[in-house]
C-alpha positions as CSV (number, residue, x, y, z in Angstrom):
1,M,-25.1,-19.2,25.8
2,Q,-22.9,-16.5,25.5
3,L,-21.2,-19.0,23.2
4,L,-23.4,-19.4,21.5
5,F,-23.9,-15.8,20.7
6,S,-20.7,-15.0,20.5
7,P,-19.8,-16.2,16.6
8,I,-23.6,-14.1,15.2
9,I,-22.3,-10.9,17.3
10,A,-19.0,-10.7,15.8
11,I,-21.1,-11.8,12.2
12,I,-23.0,-8.7,12.7
13,S,-20.4,-6.5,13.7
14,F,-18.0,-7.1,10.8
15,F,-20.8,-6.2,8.9
16,E,-21.3,-3.2,11.0
17,G,-17.9,-2.1,9.4
18,I,-18.6,-2.5,5.9
19,G,-21.7,-0.9,5.8
20,R,-20.0,2.5,8.0
21,Y,-17.0,2.3,5.3
22,V,-19.1,2.5,2.7
23,L,-20.6,4.7,4.2
24,L,-18.3,7.2,4.9
25,M,-16.9,6.8,0.8
26,T,-19.9,7.8,0.0
27,S,-20.0,10.9,2.0
28,M,-16.7,12.0,0.7
29,F,-17.1,11.1,-2.8
30,R,-20.9,13.2,-2.5
31,S,-18.9,15.6,-1.7
32,F,-17.8,16.3,-4.5
33,N,-18.6,19.6,-5.2
34,R,-16.6,20.8,-2.5
35,W,-13.3,18.6,-3.3
36,H,-12.0,22.2,-4.9
37,K,-11.5,23.7,-1.3
38,Y,-9.5,21.0,0.4
39,I,-7.4,19.8,-2.9
40,S,-4.8,21.7,-1.6
41,Y,-3.5,20.0,1.2
42,S,-3.2,16.9,-0.8
43,I,0.2,19.0,-1.1
44,D,1.6,18.0,2.5
45,Q,0.1,14.2,3.1
46,M,1.8,14.0,-0.5
47,I,4.8,14.5,1.3
48,I,4.5,13.4,4.0
49,I,3.4,9.6,2.8
50,G,5.3,9.8,-0.5
51,V,8.7,11.9,-0.6
52,K,9.6,10.6,3.3
53,S,8.7,7.0,2.0
54,I,10.8,6.7,-0.4
55,P,14.2,6.4,1.7
56,I,12.8,2.5,3.3
57,I,11.2,2.2,0.6
58,I,14.2,1.8,-1.2
59,L,16.3,0.1,1.1
60,T,13.0,-3.0,0.9
61,A,13.3,-3.1,-3.4
62,F,17.3,-3.2,-3.1
63,F,17.2,-5.5,-0.9
64,S,14.5,-7.7,-1.9
65,G,15.9,-7.8,-5.9
66,M,19.2,-8.8,-3.8
67,V,17.7,-12.2,-2.9
68,T,15.3,-12.6,-5.8
69,S,18.7,-12.4,-7.5
70,V,20.5,-14.9,-5.6
71,Q,17.8,-17.1,-4.4
72,S,17.0,-17.5,-8.9
73,S,20.9,-18.2,-9.4
74,Y,20.9,-20.9,-6.8
75,Q,18.1,-22.9,-7.8
76,F,19.1,-21.9,-12.5
77,S,22.5,-23.9,-11.4
78,S,23.9,-26.3,-13.5
79,W,21.1,-26.7,-15.6
80,I,19.3,-23.3,-16.4
81,P,21.1,-20.5,-18.4
82,D,22.3,-17.8,-16.3
83,W,20.5,-15.0,-18.1
84,Y,17.4,-16.3,-17.2
85,V,18.6,-14.9,-13.6
86,G,17.4,-11.3,-14.8
87,S,14.1,-12.2,-17.0
88,V,13.1,-13.5,-12.7
89,V,14.4,-10.6,-11.1
90,G,12.3,-8.9,-13.7
91,E,9.0,-9.8,-13.9
92,S,9.4,-10.9,-9.8
93,V,9.8,-6.9,-9.1
94,L,7.2,-5.5,-11.6
95,L,4.5,-7.9,-11.1
96,E,4.6,-8.9,-7.4
97,L,7.0,-7.7,-4.7
98,G,7.2,-3.6,-6.0
99,P,3.4,-3.4,-5.5
100,M,3.5,-6.2,-1.9
101,I,6.4,-4.6,-0.5
102,T,5.4,-0.8,-1.5
103,G,1.9,-1.8,-0.2
104,L,2.9,-4.0,2.8
105,V,5.7,-1.6,4.2
106,L,3.3,1.5,4.1
107,T,0.5,-0.1,5.8
108,G,2.3,0.4,8.4
109,R,4.0,3.7,8.4
110,V,1.6,5.3,6.5
111,G,-2.4,3.3,8.0
112,A,-0.7,3.3,10.7
113,T,-0.2,6.9,11.3
114,I,-3.0,8.2,9.7
115,A,-5.3,6.0,11.8
116,A,-3.9,7.7,15.3
117,E,-3.5,11.2,13.7
118,L,-7.8,10.6,13.2
119,G,-8.2,8.5,16.1
120,T,-6.2,11.5,18.0
121,M,-8.3,13.7,16.8
122,R,-11.7,12.2,17.6
123,V,-10.7,10.5,21.3
124,T,-10.0,14.8,21.7
125,E,-13.7,16.1,20.2
126,Q,-11.0,17.7,17.7
127,I,-13.5,16.9,15.0
128,D,-16.7,17.8,16.9
129,A,-14.7,20.7,17.3
130,L,-14.7,21.1,12.7
131,E,-18.4,20.5,12.5
132,S,-18.9,22.8,15.1
133,L,-17.0,25.7,12.5
134,S,-18.4,24.4,9.3
135,F,-15.9,22.5,8.4
136,D,-16.9,18.7,6.3
137,P,-14.7,16.5,8.8
138,V,-15.5,14.3,5.7
139,V,-13.4,16.3,3.1
140,F,-11.3,18.5,5.0
141,L,-9.4,15.2,7.0
142,I,-10.3,12.4,4.3
143,F,-9.8,13.4,1.2
144,P,-7.1,14.8,1.2
145,R,-5.2,11.4,2.1
146,I,-6.8,9.2,0.1
147,V,-5.4,11.6,-2.9
148,A,-2.3,11.8,-1.6
149,G,-2.7,8.1,-1.3
150,I,-3.6,7.2,-4.9
151,V,-0.5,9.4,-6.2
152,M,1.6,8.9,-4.8
153,F,1.6,5.1,-5.2
154,P,2.6,4.3,-8.1
155,I,6.0,7.2,-7.6
156,L,6.7,4.6,-4.3
157,V,6.2,2.0,-6.7
158,I,7.7,3.1,-10.3
159,V,11.4,3.9,-7.7
160,A,11.1,0.5,-5.6
161,D,11.1,-1.3,-9.1
162,F,13.5,0.7,-10.2
163,F,15.6,0.1,-7.2
164,G,15.1,-3.7,-6.6
165,I,16.2,-4.6,-10.3
166,F,19.0,-2.3,-9.6
167,G,19.7,-5.4,-6.4
168,G,19.0,-7.6,-8.7
169,W,21.8,-6.4,-11.3
170,F,23.8,-5.5,-8.6
171,T,24.2,-9.3,-6.9
172,A,24.6,-11.1,-10.0
173,S,27.1,-8.9,-11.7
174,Y,28.9,-8.9,-8.3
175,T,28.7,-11.9,-6.8
176,M,28.2,-14.5,-9.7
177,D,28.8,-15.4,-12.7
178,V,26.5,-13.4,-14.8
179,T,27.4,-10.3,-17.1
180,S,25.6,-7.5,-16.9
181,F,24.8,-8.4,-20.3
182,E,23.4,-11.5,-19.1
183,F,21.7,-10.4,-17.2
184,F,19.8,-7.7,-18.8
185,K,19.2,-10.4,-21.6
186,G,17.5,-12.3,-19.9
187,F,15.4,-9.0,-18.2
188,R,14.8,-7.7,-22.2
189,T,13.6,-11.5,-23.3
190,W,11.1,-11.8,-21.1
191,F,9.6,-8.4,-20.2
192,H,5.5,-7.2,-21.1
193,P,5.1,-3.2,-21.2
194,W,1.8,-4.1,-19.4
195,D,3.8,-5.9,-16.1
196,A,5.0,-2.4,-15.8
197,W,1.5,-1.2,-16.5
198,F,-0.6,-4.0,-13.1
199,G,2.4,-2.8,-10.4
200,L,0.6,0.4,-11.7
201,I,-3.0,-0.3,-11.1
202,K,-1.9,-2.5,-7.9
203,A,0.0,0.4,-6.3
204,V,-3.7,2.9,-6.9
205,S,-5.9,-0.6,-6.0
206,F,-3.4,0.0,-2.9
207,G,-3.1,3.3,-2.3
208,F,-6.7,4.0,-2.2
209,A,-7.0,0.5,0.0
210,I,-4.7,1.7,3.2
211,T,-5.6,4.6,2.9
212,S,-9.7,4.8,4.1
213,I,-9.5,1.9,6.1
214,A,-6.7,3.9,8.1
215,C,-9.4,6.4,8.0
216,Y,-11.5,4.9,8.5
217,Y,-10.3,3.1,11.4
218,G,-9.5,6.5,12.6
219,Y,-12.6,8.2,12.3
220,F,-15.0,5.9,13.7
221,T,-12.4,5.5,17.0
222,K,-13.5,6.3,20.2
223,G,-12.1,4.7,24.4
224,G,-9.3,7.5,24.5
225,A,-6.0,6.3,23.9
226,E,-6.5,2.7,24.5
227,G,-9.3,2.9,21.3
228,V,-6.0,5.0,19.1
229,G,-4.2,2.2,19.6
230,K,-6.6,-0.5,18.7
231,A,-8.0,1.8,15.9
232,T,-3.7,1.5,14.5
233,T,-3.0,-2.3,15.1
234,L,-6.5,-2.9,13.7
235,T,-5.6,-0.2,10.4
236,V,-1.9,-2.2,10.2
237,V,-4.0,-5.9,10.1
238,I,-7.1,-5.2,7.6
239,S,-4.8,-3.4,5.3
240,C,-2.4,-6.3,5.2
241,V,-5.3,-8.6,4.2
242,T,-7.1,-5.9,2.6
243,I,-3.2,-6.3,-0.4
244,V,-2.9,-9.3,-0.4
245,F,-7.0,-10.5,-0.9
246,L,-6.8,-7.3,-3.7
247,D,-3.4,-8.9,-6.0
248,Y,-5.7,-12.5,-5.8
249,V,-8.6,-11.0,-6.8
250,L,-6.4,-8.1,-9.6
251,A,-4.3,-11.1,-11.2
252,V,-7.8,-12.9,-12.1
253,M,-8.7,-10.2,-12.8
254,F,-6.2,-8.8,-15.8
255,L,-3.8,-11.6,-15.9
């Protein structure tokens, strides 16, 4: 009997979680008349989410571009002109690698950090203390983090795009028989401005998804230190799945 009801309980818990998430986001958006009081707190979160993430974004994007360049050259060898490498690297980085690599990396760095911070505040009753002092914890804690994510993720994607393309050019120029002229000839041939804009649309969507999911799991943490660990793990897992799902949905909608 217990085995029979376990899937049903899991399904009910899943939809309950979606309901709590929607209510939490609705509560944040309904309090727009108090946003101006807490918007300044977003600056600190922008530094944490954006500025401090630049080194890891540069590193991962640079090597992603290098790998794409090497694999493109390998697959095109002897039957496709070398300048096609630039087109593949450019399109791959702008459309997919830049936004996706940024989103997945920041899921581990930013999402886990937010969930752990809010989860610790919840289990140590700091959020309850804010409520007793007439602070709205949703606007005070969640709103600045989501705003910072929406603002900084596109900037980080631009950084990732630049260094991804730079990494592809560097590898093609110094380790293959592809000149800089040929590489950028291929890049210009297949480049469309909409590709860059589409990457930024992904960045905004990923920024909102990662920060809001992290805030949700952190805000509703229970069970002490063990609960904080579970909330952090769930944040990373659910955010990764959500990013992949959003990537597909946005591609179907806009491409």
